[in-house]
N, C-alpha and C positions, 0 to 999 in steps of 0.2 A: 504493500500500500504506500509506504513512504517513497519508494523508488518511483512509483507511478506519479505521485503528486509532484515530486521534484522536477519531473520533465515538463510539467505544465506551468511552472512559475517563472517570473521575470528573470531573464538572464542578466539584464542590465544591472540590477542591484545584488543579484545572487542571494536574495532574501526570500524565504518562503515561510508561511505559517502552515501548520498542520492542524486541522480542526477535528473536533470530535475526540474520542479517545478510544483507540484500540491498543496502542502501546503506551501512550501517556495522555493526560488531560490537556486539552488545548484551549478550549473556551474562547474562541474568537481571536486568538492572537498569541499562541505559544510560538516563540520565535526560534527558528533554526537558521543558521547561516552556513553556506557551503564555503569550503576553502578558507576558513578563518582559524586563528589561534584561539584555543580555549584557555582563557586567563583565570577563570575561577574554578572552584572545586566544591562538590557537596560537603566536604569536610570543613569548608570555611564557615558553615552554619553551626551554631551552638544553641541548644534549647536550655534556657535557664529558669529555675524556679526562684522567685523572690517573694518578699513579704507583700509586694504589690501585685503579684500574680506571675503567670508564665509568659516568658518572652522568647523570641527567636532573634539571635543576633548574628550579623556577619560583619565582623570588625574590618576585614579587608575592604569591603565595599562601602562601609560606613552606613549600614542599615540595621535598624532595630524595629521590631514590630511585636505588639502584644497579642496574646492569644485570649480570645473571649472566654469567659468563665464556662467551664464544663465542655468546651469544644476540644476536639482531637487535633493533634498536629503530627505531621510526618515529614521528614526530609527525604525527598526522592533522589535516588542516585542517577541523575541524568544531566548531561552537559555540565553547566556550572552549578547545578543543583536547583531543585524546585521545592518550595514549601507548600505542602498540602494541608489545609485547615478545614475541618468539617464540623458541622453542628452535630449534637448528640443524636438527632433523629434522621441524619442523612442516610438514605437508602439508594443504592445504585446497582445496576448490573455490572458484572465484571467479566472481562475477557483476558485470559492469560494473566490474571491477577491484577489487572488495571481497570480503573473506573471508565465506564462508557457514558458519554453524554448523549441526550439529556439524562439527568438523574431522575429518580422516581419520587424522592421526597427529601425535605430538608434543604440545607444550604451548603455550598462548597466554594471555598476560596483557594485560589492558587496564586503564589507570589514567586517571581523570578527576577534575577538580575542578568542582564546581557551586556557583555563588554564589547559594545559596538556603538560608535558615535552616530547618533541620529537626532534630528531636531523634531519638534512637534509636528511640523508640516509633513515630514517624511513618515513619521509614525502613523499619522492619520491617513496618508495616501495608501500605505501598505495595508492598514486595517480595512479600508474601503475595498481594496482589490480582493482581499481574502474573503470578505463577506459576500462580495459579488459572485465569486465562484462557488460559494456554499449556498446560494439561493437567497439573496438578501430580501428580507421583508421590512426591516427597520434598521436604520443606521444614523443615529443622531450623535453629534459631537458638541461638547461645550468646553470652554476654557475654565479650569478650576485651579486651586492652589492646594497642595498637600505638604504639610510641614513647612510652609513658606516658599515652596518651589512651584514654578509654573508647571501645569500638567494638563492633560486632556482627559475628559470622561466620555466614554463611548457606550451609549445604550444601543444594543443591537438585537436583532432577531433574524435567524436564518432558517430556511426550510430544512436543512440537513441536521442542525444541531440545536435549534431552539433559541430562547432568549438568554441574555446575559449582560453584564457590565464589565468594561475594561477600563483601567486607569493606567496611563502611560506618563512617566516622569523622566525626561532626559536629564542627565547630570554628567557633565564633562565627557569622558570617554566611554560612558555606559548609559544604560537606562534601566529604570525599575518598572515592572509591570505587575499589576494586580488584577485578578479576574474573579468574577462571581457568577455562579450559575445556581439555579434553584429548581425545586420540584414543582409540579402543577399547583397553582393557587398559593404559592409561597413567595411571590415577588415582593409584596409589601414588607413582610417580616424580614426576609433575607436582605433586602436593600437597606433597611434600617440597621440591621446588624453589621452590614458591610461598612456603612458610614461610621459606626462606632469603632470598627476595626481600623479604618483609615486614620482616625484621630490618634491612634496609638503609634502610627508609623513615624519614625525619626530617621532623618537622613543627614549625614555629615558631609 
């Protein structure tokens, strides 16, 4: 599947998004780049328990994010690493041990760091392209701030993979991306929890 999708993506930027989840969760924007140096590592992430709660930190990238109370967290061994955060009631089909989108119930957040320099316009362009090939039904973008840094918020819905929200934050030679997907009738609850999660994000 990955090889097939790679053939259909823009050669100009050598950037492609893989949507859905057969091998990994993608949710409208999980980034893969061909012919690039991998500068991060899943081992860069550390899960810490503090008096204030549970946090995931990546000191190398300058990222810290809080885990909502009673939510589950896992660091996936993929590329530079992906943080998977799920609500206690999250239910999803799995293939080869990995979650398939859309999920059946609850909320699912994925966070990633990609060591590739891109600005907001480039990130929006690639997201639009990806959603187009996935059967775009909705694709709305707005400028937002996350921890004092300019970002874009993308509300999307596609025929292939359903609805979700993506947040993209460029920072020097890398960018941070956070994705939310939800089960049927869970949008309002999950969007509210996602906003609470974003308030815990700290970028250096």
